[in-house]
TORKOL-4160 file (C-alpha; in steps of 0.2 Angstrom, whole numbers, padded with zeros to 4 digits, m for minus):
409
<pt num="1" X="0133" Y="0097" Z="0094"/>
<pt num="2" X="0129" Y="0095" Z="0075"/>
<pt num="3" X="0128" Y="0081" Z="0063"/>
<pt num="4" X="0145" Y="0078" Z="0055"/>
<pt num="5" X="0154" Y="0064" Z="0046"/>
<pt num="6" X="0167" Y="0064" Z="0060"/>
<pt num="7" X="0153" Y="0058" Z="0072"/>
<pt num="8" X="0152" Y="0041" Z="0063"/>
<pt num="9" X="0162" Y="0026" Z="0067"/>
<pt num="10" X="0169" Y="0033" Z="0083"/>
<pt num="11" X="0180" Y="0023" Z="0094"/>
<pt num="12" X="0171" Y="0016" Z="0110"/>
<pt num="13" X="0181" Y="0027" Z="0122"/>
<pt num="14" X="0179" Y="0043" Z="0111"/>
<pt num="15" X="0160" Y="0040" Z="0109"/>
<pt num="16" X="0158" Y="0037" Z="0128"/>
<pt num="17" X="0168" Y="0053" Z="0132"/>
<pt num="18" X="0157" Y="0063" Z="0120"/>
<pt num="19" X="0141" Y="0056" Z="0128"/>
<pt num="20" X="0147" Y="0060" Z="0146"/>
<pt num="21" X="0153" Y="0078" Z="0141"/>
<pt num="22" X="0140" Y="0090" Z="0148"/>
<pt num="23" X="0130" Y="0078" Z="0158"/>
<pt num="24" X="0124" Y="0088" Z="0173"/>
<pt num="25" X="0121" Y="0080" Z="0190"/>
<pt num="26" X="0104" Y="0085" Z="0197"/>
<pt num="27" X="0104" Y="0092" Z="0215"/>
<pt num="28" X="0105" Y="0079" Z="0229"/>
<pt num="29" X="0091" Y="0074" Z="0241"/>
<pt num="30" X="0091" Y="0069" Z="0260"/>
<pt num="31" X="0084" Y="0052" Z="0264"/>
<pt num="32" X="0082" Y="0041" Z="0279"/>
<pt num="33" X="0094" Y="0026" Z="0282"/>
<pt num="34" X="0079" Y="0015" Z="0278"/>
<pt num="35" X="0078" Y="0022" Z="0261"/>
<pt num="36" X="0097" Y="0024" Z="0257"/>
<pt num="37" X="0101" Y="0006" Z="0251"/>
<pt num="38" X="0107" Y="0006" Z="0233"/>
<pt num="39" X="0108" Y="0025" Z="0233"/>
<pt num="40" X="0124" Y="0035" Z="0229"/>
<pt num="41" X="0132" Y="0045" Z="0243"/>
<pt num="42" X="0131" Y="0064" Z="0239"/>
<pt num="43" X="0141" Y="0068" Z="0255"/>
<pt num="44" X="0157" Y="0063" Z="0264"/>
<pt num="45" X="0153" Y="0053" Z="0280"/>
<pt num="46" X="0165" Y="0058" Z="0294"/>
<pt num="47" X="0165" Y="0051" Z="0312"/>
<pt num="48" X="0160" Y="0064" Z="0325"/>
<pt num="49" X="0164" Y="0052" Z="0339"/>
<pt num="50" X="0175" Y="0037" Z="0342"/>
<pt num="51" X="0168" Y="0019" Z="0339"/>
<pt num="52" X="0168" Y="0011" Z="0351"/>
<pt num="53" X="0167" Y="0026" Z="0362"/>
<pt num="54" X="0174" Y="0016" Z="0376"/>
<pt num="55" X="0186" Y="0002" Z="0379"/>
<pt num="56" X="0175" Y="m0013" Z="0377"/>
<pt num="57" X="0177" Y="m0031" Z="0382"/>
<pt num="58" X="0180" Y="m0043" Z="0367"/>
<pt num="59" X="0174" Y="m0058" Z="0377"/>
<pt num="60" X="0163" Y="m0064" Z="0392"/>
<pt num="61" X="0173" Y="m0065" Z="0407"/>
<pt num="62" X="0181" Y="m0055" Z="0422"/>
<pt num="63" X="0188" Y="m0037" Z="0421"/>
<pt num="64" X="0203" Y="m0035" Z="0433"/>
<pt num="65" X="0220" Y="m0026" Z="0434"/>
<pt num="66" X="0234" Y="m0035" Z="0425"/>
<pt num="67" X="0246" Y="m0029" Z="0439"/>
<pt num="68" X="0236" Y="m0040" Z="0451"/>
<pt num="69" X="0235" Y="m0055" Z="0441"/>
<pt num="70" X="0243" Y="m0072" Z="0446"/>
<pt num="71" X="0237" Y="m0089" Z="0442"/>
<pt num="72" X="0226" Y="m0096" Z="0456"/>
<pt num="73" X="0225" Y="m0080" Z="0465"/>
<pt num="74" X="0208" Y="m0075" Z="0473"/>
<pt num="75" X="0199" Y="m0059" Z="0468"/>
<pt num="76" X="0184" Y="m0051" Z="0476"/>
<pt num="77" X="0169" Y="m0050" Z="0465"/>
<pt num="78" X="0162" Y="m0032" Z="0467"/>
<pt num="79" X="0150" Y="m0030" Z="0452"/>
<pt num="80" X="0145" Y="m0033" Z="0434"/>
<pt num="81" X="0147" Y="m0023" Z="0418"/>
<pt num="82" X="0135" Y="m0027" Z="0404"/>
<pt num="83" X="0131" Y="m0019" Z="0387"/>
<pt num="84" X="0122" Y="m0004" Z="0390"/>
<pt num="85" X="0124" Y="m0006" Z="0409"/>
<pt num="86" X="0142" Y="m0001" Z="0413"/>
<pt num="87" X="0149" Y="m0004" Z="0431"/>
<pt num="88" X="0152" Y="0015" Z="0436"/>
<pt num="89" X="0166" Y="0012" Z="0449"/>
<pt num="90" X="0184" Y="0010" Z="0448"/>
<pt num="91" X="0192" Y="m0007" Z="0449"/>
<pt num="92" X="0204" Y="m0007" Z="0464"/>
<pt num="93" X="0218" Y="m0020" Z="0469"/>
<pt num="94" X="0212" Y="m0038" Z="0469"/>
<pt num="95" X="0194" Y="m0034" Z="0463"/>
<pt num="96" X="0185" Y="m0042" Z="0449"/>
<pt num="97" X="0170" Y="m0036" Z="0439"/>
<pt num="98" X="0159" Y="m0049" Z="0429"/>
<pt num="99" X="0159" Y="m0042" Z="0411"/>
<pt num="100" X="0151" Y="m0047" Z="0395"/>
<pt num="101" X="0155" Y="m0045" Z="0377"/>
<pt num="102" X="0154" Y="m0027" Z="0371"/>
<pt num="103" X="0152" Y="m0020" Z="0389"/>
<pt num="104" X="0163" Y="m0005" Z="0394"/>
<pt num="105" X="0178" Y="m0010" Z="0404"/>
<pt num="106" X="0177" Y="m0002" Z="0421"/>
<pt num="107" X="0190" Y="0011" Z="0425"/>
<pt num="108" X="0206" Y="0004" Z="0432"/>
<pt num="109" X="0204" Y="m0013" Z="0423"/>
<pt num="110" X="0216" Y="m0017" Z="0409"/>
<pt num="111" X="0213" Y="m0036" Z="0407"/>
<pt num="112" X="0198" Y="m0047" Z="0404"/>
<pt num="113" X="0200" Y="m0065" Z="0409"/>
<pt num="114" X="0189" Y="m0077" Z="0399"/>
<pt num="115" X="0175" Y="m0085" Z="0409"/>
<pt num="116" X="0181" Y="m0102" Z="0404"/>
<pt num="117" X="0197" Y="m0099" Z="0413"/>
<pt num="118" X="0189" Y="m0093" Z="0429"/>
<pt num="119" X="0181" Y="m0103" Z="0444"/>
<pt num="120" X="0170" Y="m0093" Z="0455"/>
<pt num="121" X="0167" Y="m0097" Z="0473"/>
<pt num="122" X="0154" Y="m0086" Z="0481"/>
<pt num="123" X="0161" Y="m0068" Z="0482"/>
<pt num="124" X="0178" Y="m0074" Z="0476"/>
<pt num="125" X="0184" Y="m0079" Z="0459"/>
<pt num="126" X="0201" Y="m0087" Z="0454"/>
<pt num="127" X="0209" Y="m0088" Z="0437"/>
<pt num="128" X="0219" Y="m0101" Z="0427"/>
<pt num="129" X="0224" Y="m0091" Z="0411"/>
<pt num="130" X="0242" Y="m0095" Z="0411"/>
<pt num="131" X="0257" Y="m0083" Z="0415"/>
<pt num="132" X="0253" Y="m0070" Z="0401"/>
<pt num="133" X="0235" Y="m0069" Z="0396"/>
<pt num="134" X="0228" Y="m0059" Z="0382"/>
<pt num="135" X="0220" Y="m0042" Z="0386"/>
<pt num="136" X="0203" Y="m0047" Z="0377"/>
<pt num="137" X="0199" Y="m0028" Z="0376"/>
<pt num="138" X="0194" Y="m0018" Z="0361"/>
<pt num="139" X="0202" Y="m0001" Z="0362"/>
<pt num="140" X="0191" Y="0015" Z="0362"/>
<pt num="141" X="0191" Y="0021" Z="0344"/>
<pt num="142" X="0198" Y="0004" Z="0338"/>
<pt num="143" X="0186" Y="0005" Z="0323"/>
<pt num="144" X="0187" Y="0024" Z="0320"/>
<pt num="145" X="0191" Y="0040" Z="0329"/>
<pt num="146" X="0183" Y="0057" Z="0329"/>
<pt num="147" X="0186" Y="0066" Z="0312"/>
<pt num="148" X="0190" Y="0050" Z="0303"/>
<pt num="149" X="0184" Y="0050" Z="0285"/>
<pt num="150" X="0172" Y="0034" Z="0284"/>
<pt num="151" X="0165" Y="0035" Z="0266"/>
<pt num="152" X="0168" Y="0046" Z="0251"/>
<pt num="153" X="0155" Y="0055" Z="0240"/>
<pt num="154" X="0150" Y="0045" Z="0225"/>
<pt num="155" X="0150" Y="0027" Z="0233"/>
<pt num="156" X="0135" Y="0016" Z="0231"/>
<pt num="157" X="0127" Y="0012" Z="0248"/>
<pt num="158" X="0127" Y="m0006" Z="0251"/>
<pt num="159" X="0123" Y="m0016" Z="0267"/>
<pt num="160" X="0140" Y="m0014" Z="0274"/>
<pt num="161" X="0141" Y="0004" Z="0270"/>
<pt num="162" X="0124" Y="0007" Z="0277"/>
<pt num="163" X="0130" Y="m0001" Z="0293"/>
<pt num="164" X="0145" Y="0010" Z="0294"/>
<pt num="165" X="0134" Y="0026" Z="0292"/>
<pt num="166" X="0122" Y="0020" Z="0306"/>
<pt num="167" X="0138" Y="0017" Z="0317"/>
<pt num="168" X="0142" Y="0035" Z="0314"/>
<pt num="169" X="0125" Y="0040" Z="0321"/>
<pt num="170" X="0117" Y="0047" Z="0306"/>
<pt num="171" X="0099" Y="0044" Z="0304"/>
<pt num="172" X="0098" Y="0053" Z="0287"/>
<pt num="173" X="0111" Y="0055" Z="0273"/>
<pt num="174" X="0112" Y="0065" Z="0257"/>
<pt num="175" X="0111" Y="0055" Z="0242"/>
<pt num="176" X="0111" Y="0058" Z="0223"/>
<pt num="177" X="0095" Y="0061" Z="0214"/>
<pt num="178" X="0089" Y="0044" Z="0206"/>
<pt num="179" X="0089" Y="0047" Z="0188"/>
<pt num="180" X="0073" Y="0045" Z="0178"/>
<pt num="181" X="0075" Y="0036" Z="0162"/>
<pt num="182" X="0062" Y="0035" Z="0148"/>
<pt num="183" X="0063" Y="0020" Z="0137"/>
<pt num="184" X="0055" Y="0019" Z="0120"/>
<pt num="185" X="0056" Y="0003" Z="0110"/>
<pt num="186" X="0051" Y="0005" Z="0091"/>
<pt num="187" X="0046" Y="m0006" Z="0077"/>
<pt num="188" X="0031" Y="m0014" Z="0069"/>
<pt num="189" X="0039" Y="m0031" Z="0071"/>
<pt num="190" X="0037" Y="m0030" Z="0090"/>
<pt num="191" X="0023" Y="m0036" Z="0101"/>
<pt num="192" X="0023" Y="m0035" Z="0120"/>
<pt num="193" X="0025" Y="m0052" Z="0130"/>
<pt num="194" X="0008" Y="m0059" Z="0133"/>
<pt num="195" X="0000" Y="m0054" Z="0117"/>
<pt num="196" X="m0003" Y="m0065" Z="0102"/>
<pt num="197" X="0010" Y="m0060" Z="0088"/>
<pt num="198" X="0007" Y="m0062" Z="0070"/>
<pt num="199" X="0019" Y="m0074" Z="0060"/>
<pt num="200" X="0030" Y="m0059" Z="0055"/>
<pt num="201" X="0032" Y="m0052" Z="0073"/>
<pt num="202" X="0043" Y="m0056" Z="0088"/>
<pt num="203" X="0041" Y="m0052" Z="0107"/>
<pt num="204" X="0049" Y="m0036" Z="0113"/>
<pt num="205" X="0062" Y="m0039" Z="0126"/>
<pt num="206" X="0074" Y="m0025" Z="0125"/>
<pt num="207" X="0064" Y="m0012" Z="0136"/>
<pt num="208" X="0062" Y="m0025" Z="0150"/>
<pt num="209" X="0080" Y="m0029" Z="0151"/>
<pt num="210" X="0085" Y="m0011" Z="0150"/>
<pt num="211" X="0072" Y="m0006" Z="0164"/>
<pt num="212" X="0080" Y="m0019" Z="0175"/>
<pt num="213" X="0097" Y="m0013" Z="0172"/>
<pt num="214" X="0092" Y="0005" Z="0175"/>
<pt num="215" X="0085" Y="0000" Z="0192"/>
<pt num="216" X="0100" Y="m0010" Z="0196"/>
<pt num="217" X="0111" Y="0004" Z="0192"/>
<pt num="218" X="0102" Y="0017" Z="0203"/>
<pt num="219" X="0089" Y="0024" Z="0191"/>
<pt num="220" X="0070" Y="0024" Z="0189"/>
<pt num="221" X="0064" Y="0018" Z="0172"/>
<pt num="222" X="0047" Y="0020" Z="0163"/>
<pt num="223" X="0042" Y="0015" Z="0146"/>
<pt num="224" X="0035" Y="0026" Z="0132"/>
<pt num="225" X="0023" Y="0020" Z="0119"/>
<pt num="226" X="0022" Y="0026" Z="0102"/>
<pt num="227" X="0004" Y="0025" Z="0094"/>
<pt num="228" X="0012" Y="0019" Z="0078"/>
<pt num="229" X="0029" Y="0016" Z="0070"/>
<pt num="230" X="0030" Y="0032" Z="0061"/>
<pt num="231" X="0040" Y="0048" Z="0064"/>
<pt num="232" X="0025" Y="0059" Z="0070"/>
<pt num="233" X="0020" Y="0045" Z="0083"/>
<pt num="234" X="0038" Y="0043" Z="0089"/>
<pt num="235" X="0040" Y="0062" Z="0091"/>
<pt num="236" X="0024" Y="0063" Z="0101"/>
<pt num="237" X="0029" Y="0049" Z="0113"/>
<pt num="238" X="0045" Y="0058" Z="0116"/>
<pt num="239" X="0038" Y="0075" Z="0119"/>
<pt num="240" X="0024" Y="0068" Z="0130"/>
<pt num="241" X="0022" Y="0076" Z="0147"/>
<pt num="242" X="0030" Y="0061" Z="0157"/>
<pt num="243" X="0045" Y="0060" Z="0146"/>
<pt num="244" X="0049" Y="0079" Z="0149"/>
<pt num="245" X="0053" Y="0074" Z="0167"/>
<pt num="246" X="0066" Y="0062" Z="0162"/>
<pt num="247" X="0084" Y="0065" Z="0165"/>
<pt num="248" X="0088" Y="0053" Z="0150"/>
<pt num="249" X="0079" Y="0046" Z="0136"/>
<pt num="250" X="0084" Y="0029" Z="0129"/>
<pt num="251" X="0077" Y="0023" Z="0112"/>
<pt num="252" X="0078" Y="0005" Z="0106"/>
<pt num="253" X="0078" Y="0001" Z="0087"/>
<pt num="254" X="0076" Y="0013" Z="0072"/>
<pt num="255" X="0094" Y="0017" Z="0073"/>
<pt num="256" X="0101" Y="0010" Z="0057"/>
<pt num="257" X="0101" Y="0017" Z="0040"/>
<pt num="258" X="0085" Y="0012" Z="0030"/>
<pt num="259" X="0068" Y="0017" Z="0026"/>
<pt num="260" X="0060" Y="0011" Z="0042"/>
<pt num="261" X="0073" Y="0018" Z="0054"/>
<pt num="262" X="0063" Y="0033" Z="0060"/>
<pt num="263" X="0069" Y="0038" Z="0077"/>
<pt num="264" X="0083" Y="0051" Z="0072"/>
<pt num="265" X="0072" Y="0059" Z="0059"/>
<pt num="266" X="0057" Y="0060" Z="0071"/>
<pt num="267" X="0068" Y="0068" Z="0085"/>
<pt num="268" X="0075" Y="0080" Z="0073"/>
<pt num="269" X="0058" Y="0088" Z="0073"/>
<pt num="270" X="0061" Y="0091" Z="0092"/>
<pt num="271" X="0078" Y="0099" Z="0089"/>
<pt num="272" X="0089" Y="0083" Z="0090"/>
<pt num="273" X="0108" Y="0087" Z="0088"/>
<pt num="274" X="0120" Y="0073" Z="0087"/>
<pt num="275" X="0136" Y="0071" Z="0097"/>
<pt num="276" X="0138" Y="0052" Z="0091"/>
<pt num="277" X="0131" Y="0045" Z="0075"/>
<pt num="278" X="0138" Y="0028" Z="0075"/>
<pt num="279" X="0152" Y="0018" Z="0085"/>
<pt num="280" X="0165" Y="0007" Z="0078"/>
<pt num="281" X="0158" Y="m0007" Z="0089"/>
<pt num="282" X="0152" Y="m0025" Z="0086"/>
<pt num="283" X="0138" Y="m0028" Z="0091"/>
<pt num="284" X="0131" Y="m0010" Z="0092"/>
<pt num="285" X="0138" Y="0000" Z="0077"/>
<pt num="286" X="0121" Y="0010" Z="0075"/>
<pt num="287" X="0122" Y="0017" Z="0093"/>
<pt num="288" X="0120" Y="0035" Z="0093"/>
<pt num="289" X="0119" Y="0050" Z="0106"/>
<pt num="290" X="0112" Y="0068" Z="0105"/>
<pt num="291" X="0102" Y="0081" Z="0114"/>
<pt num="292" X="0085" Y="0088" Z="0111"/>
<pt num="293" X="0082" Y="0106" Z="0110"/>
<pt num="294" X="0075" Y="0105" Z="0128"/>
<pt num="295" X="0093" Y="0099" Z="0133"/>
<pt num="296" X="0088" Y="0082" Z="0137"/>
<pt num="297" X="0101" Y="0069" Z="0132"/>
<pt num="298" X="0095" Y="0054" Z="0121"/>
<pt num="299" X="0104" Y="0038" Z="0119"/>
<pt num="300" X="0099" Y="0028" Z="0104"/>
<pt num="301" X="0102" Y="0009" Z="0105"/>
<pt num="302" X="0100" Y="m0004" Z="0091"/>
<pt num="303" X="0085" Y="m0015" Z="0091"/>
<pt num="304" X="0094" Y="m0032" Z="0091"/>
<pt num="305" X="0095" Y="m0037" Z="0109"/>
<pt num="306" X="0113" Y="m0041" Z="0111"/>
<pt num="307" X="0118" Y="m0024" Z="0103"/>
<pt num="308" X="0106" Y="m0015" Z="0115"/>
<pt num="309" X="0113" Y="m0024" Z="0130"/>
<pt num="310" X="0131" Y="m0021" Z="0125"/>
<pt num="311" X="0127" Y="m0003" Z="0122"/>
<pt num="312" X="0119" Y="m0002" Z="0139"/>
<pt num="313" X="0135" Y="m0009" Z="0148"/>
<pt num="314" X="0147" Y="0002" Z="0138"/>
<pt num="315" X="0137" Y="0018" Z="0138"/>
<pt num="316" X="0120" Y="0018" Z="0148"/>
<pt num="317" X="0129" Y="0013" Z="0164"/>
<pt num="318" X="0142" Y="0026" Z="0163"/>
<pt num="319" X="0129" Y="0039" Z="0159"/>
<pt num="320" X="0119" Y="0034" Z="0175"/>
<pt num="321" X="0134" Y="0034" Z="0185"/>
<pt num="322" X="0138" Y="0052" Z="0180"/>
<pt num="323" X="0121" Y="0058" Z="0183"/>
<pt num="324" X="0122" Y="0051" Z="0201"/>
<pt num="325" X="0140" Y="0057" Z="0204"/>
<pt num="326" X="0147" Y="0039" Z="0204"/>
<pt num="327" X="0163" Y="0033" Z="0195"/>
<pt num="328" X="0158" Y="0031" Z="0177"/>
<pt num="329" X="0174" Y="0021" Z="0173"/>
<pt num="330" X="0171" Y="0004" Z="0164"/>
<pt num="331" X="0182" Y="m0007" Z="0173"/>
<pt num="332" X="0190" Y="m0022" Z="0164"/>
<pt num="333" X="0199" Y="m0036" Z="0172"/>
<pt num="334" X="0211" Y="m0049" Z="0165"/>
<pt num="335" X="0207" Y="m0067" Z="0160"/>
<pt num="336" X="0215" Y="m0081" Z="0150"/>
<pt num="337" X="0207" Y="m0087" Z="0134"/>
<pt num="338" X="0201" Y="m0105" Z="0135"/>
<pt num="339" X="0200" Y="m0106" Z="0115"/>
<pt num="340" X="0210" Y="m0098" Z="0101"/>
<pt num="341" X="0202" Y="m0083" Z="0092"/>
<pt num="342" X="0204" Y="m0077" Z="0074"/>
<pt num="343" X="0210" Y="m0059" Z="0070"/>
<pt num="344" X="0197" Y="m0046" Z="0073"/>
<pt num="345" X="0190" Y="m0033" Z="0060"/>
<pt num="346" X="0190" Y="m0014" Z="0060"/>
<pt num="347" X="0177" Y="m0013" Z="0074"/>
<pt num="348" X="0180" Y="m0016" Z="0093"/>
<pt num="349" X="0171" Y="m0033" Z="0097"/>
<pt num="350" X="0163" Y="m0036" Z="0113"/>
<pt num="351" X="0160" Y="m0055" Z="0114"/>
<pt num="352" X="0149" Y="m0064" Z="0125"/>
<pt num="353" X="0159" Y="m0077" Z="0135"/>
<pt num="354" X="0157" Y="m0090" Z="0149"/>
<pt num="355" X="0169" Y="m0089" Z="0164"/>
<pt num="356" X="0177" Y="m0104" Z="0173"/>
<pt num="357" X="0192" Y="m0107" Z="0185"/>
<pt num="358" X="0206" Y="m0119" Z="0181"/>
<pt num="359" X="0216" Y="m0130" Z="0193"/>
<pt num="360" X="0228" Y="m0115" Z="0196"/>
<pt num="361" X="0214" Y="m0103" Z="0201"/>
<pt num="362" X="0215" Y="m0093" Z="0185"/>
<pt num="363" X="0200" Y="m0086" Z="0177"/>
<pt num="364" X="0196" Y="m0093" Z="0160"/>
<pt num="365" X="0185" Y="m0085" Z="0147"/>
<pt num="366" X="0177" Y="m0095" Z="0133"/>
<pt num="367" X="0168" Y="m0085" Z="0120"/>
<pt num="368" X="0152" Y="m0092" Z="0113"/>
<pt num="369" X="0153" Y="m0099" Z="0096"/>
<pt num="370" X="0138" Y="m0089" Z="0090"/>
<pt num="371" X="0140" Y="m0071" Z="0093"/>
<pt num="372" X="0124" Y="m0065" Z="0082"/>
<pt num="373" X="0117" Y="m0049" Z="0089"/>
<pt num="374" X="0099" Y="m0056" Z="0089"/>
<pt num="375" X="0103" Y="m0071" Z="0101"/>
<pt num="376" X="0095" Y="m0067" Z="0118"/>
<pt num="377" X="0099" Y="m0084" Z="0125"/>
<pt num="378" X="0118" Y="m0082" Z="0122"/>
<pt num="379" X="0117" Y="m0066" Z="0133"/>
<pt num="380" X="0107" Y="m0075" Z="0146"/>
<pt num="381" X="0121" Y="m0088" Z="0148"/>
<pt num="382" X="0136" Y="m0076" Z="0147"/>
<pt num="383" X="0146" Y="m0072" Z="0162"/>
<pt num="384" X="0156" Y="m0058" Z="0154"/>
<pt num="385" X="0160" Y="m0048" Z="0139"/>
<pt num="386" X="0177" Y="m0051" Z="0131"/>
<pt num="387" X="0185" Y="m0036" Z="0123"/>
<pt num="388" X="0194" Y="m0038" Z="0106"/>
<pt num="389" X="0202" Y="m0022" Z="0101"/>
<pt num="390" X="0199" Y="m0016" Z="0083"/>
<pt num="391" X="0212" Y="m0024" Z="0071"/>
<pt num="392" X="0218" Y="m0037" Z="0084"/>
<pt num="393" X="0228" Y="m0051" Z="0078"/>
<pt num="394" X="0224" Y="m0069" Z="0080"/>
<pt num="395" X="0228" Y="m0076" Z="0097"/>
<pt num="396" X="0230" Y="m0093" Z="0105"/>
<pt num="397" X="0222" Y="m0101" Z="0120"/>
<pt num="398" X="0230" Y="m0095" Z="0136"/>
<pt num="399" X="0232" Y="m0078" Z="0130"/>
<pt num="400" X="0228" Y="m0064" Z="0143"/>
<pt num="401" X="0213" Y="m0054" Z="0137"/>
<pt num="402" X="0202" Y="m0041" Z="0145"/>
<pt num="403" X="0184" Y="m0045" Z="0151"/>
<pt num="404" X="0170" Y="m0035" Z="0158"/>
<pt num="405" X="0161" Y="m0046" Z="0171"/>
<pt num="406" X="0142" Y="m0046" Z="0171"/>
<pt num="407" X="0133" Y="m0046" Z="0187"/>
<pt num="408" X="0125" Y="m0063" Z="0190"/>
<pt num="409" X="0114" Y="m0068" Z="0205"/>
């Protein structure tokens, strides 16, 4: 990877492909189920026994033989089957076993009559369940059978998938390494929240947003601090012992062309070789990507918050997915424009938009009027990013467009 004019103004898809090329997934690790939530599976989960392993009652009631059933007929009560305490004997002709939801159906029985449809009198019970009652029995293996594939490698473990893994009897599971991401925000104009800024300074917000996204996307984030906004201090921060353990380095700011854009010159002293120099993207044209001599990948995001966040959605998230073995595809969904839009320029435009649903149940996207890349408030109110292809013609309201939904609580 070397600096080259052809690395400038790359299409978003081309830039992303160049970033993902050569990303090496670290070895997986084994964790307990208690620590598996949110991790990415590094193994296939296959059933080694049926679930349920026995025919189970779907209701509280009485287990009998269907061949013996007739409305009003008396059955002899011979026992009880509860969850974890199965009735071990075979049900014979005209016998009934009291049974509870989830309990094993005794051998010989193939019908469970609901308790609401039964009337017990001492050691006998009679039923009024109509002429053809439902079986109310869950078949053995009704959920899954031995050898069934339950979960594929690369899936993120959520609460439901965690339940399925536990149902398969696994106490531990192999998961992808959680990528460690070092974040360095640069600029003399930035001051951390909580400090007193000078009149010419603003509060630094980008690293906090990125750290939260990295955690949400399965990584671990830590911040680097440069002692000054100069090339030597930036290089020293990136080459610090802690950052050498990072699977990915993300810089914020110092990415445009100008006397105070110091990040790339600083990292060239560490052997930086670029694969992407700029992207034909709005906002986010100065986004870049390369590798240090150590082999560590570096993603450079612009300093304006909206530019950095768009770059995170389009590039950082797929990078983390690739590091964990998850699917890095950026999935867009259709929506209809609520307002007309003018023709787009030569850069792909990802507009912050609010979503709503019309009377017909269709998703409507309304781009915010102000798409300035410095507007944090607009991003905080946005539900999605609306993609406008480079050179797109003007479109009217109700036109179908592509959106990237943003996760909101």
